[in-house]
N, C-alpha and C positions, 0 to 999 in steps of 0.2 A: 229581356231575360233569355239567356241561352239555356237550352235543355238538351241534355245528352241522354240517350237510352242505350243500354247494353244488355244483351241476353247472356246470362252466365250458365255455362254447362258444367256439371259436376266434374267431369273428367279433366277439364282444363281451367277450373275456377281460379286458382291462384294466378295463372298467366293472364286470364281475362281481367282480373282485378288490377293487376299491375298495368295492363294496357289502359284500363279505365282511368287509373291515377295519372298516367302520362297525358291522357286526353284532357285532363283538367287544367293543364298549363295554359294560362291566359284566358280560361273560361270563367264566366260568372253566371250565377243562377243556380241550376240544380241538375243533378245527374240521377237518372232512374236506372237501377240495376234489377233485372228480372231474375229472381232466384227460383222460379217455379220448377225448373229442371234439377235443382240441387236438393238431394235428400239428406245429405250429411256433409259436414265440413271437417277437413283434416287440419293439422297444425300449420301447414304452409298456406292454406286458405285463410286461417285466422290471422297469421302474420300479414298477409296481403291486405286483409280488411283493416287491420290496425294502421298500416301504412297509408291506405286509401283515406281513412278517417283523418289522419294527420295532415295529409296533403289538402284535403277538402277544407279542413278548418283553416289552414294557412291561406287558402285561396278564397275563403268565404263562399264556398259552394255547398249547397245542401244536398246530401246524398240520401236518396229514397230507395229502400229495398222493397221490391214488390214480390209477392208470392212466396214469402219465406214460410216454410212449414214449421210446425210446433217444435219438432226435435231440434232443428237448426236454431230456432229462436231461443230455446232453452240453453243451448251451448253458448250463443252470443250473450245471453243474460249472465251466465256463469262467469264468463271472462270479462264482464262489464263493458261490452261493446254496444249494447242496445241503446244507451243514452246518446251515442254518437251518430246514430242514424234515425231516420224516420221510416215507418213501416206502413205499407198499404197492401190490401189483399188483391 
């Protein structure tokens, strides 16, 4: 099982998520994205998360979001993205 870990910074979250999606090419297993430095998400970050989820599902890679705060989780739940990821504290 291949495991990829990526730290996500709020200022460049969308770009980091795009890079994480590209790193899933040919990968199997799981990817862990550390969201502990992200206090809120914008529209471009949400689009990047949707694309990452699409790529991960296509590649059969489990994406785990670590350290997601309550406010970010609520936004992800509102846009129906929570079911596409796993969450750990």
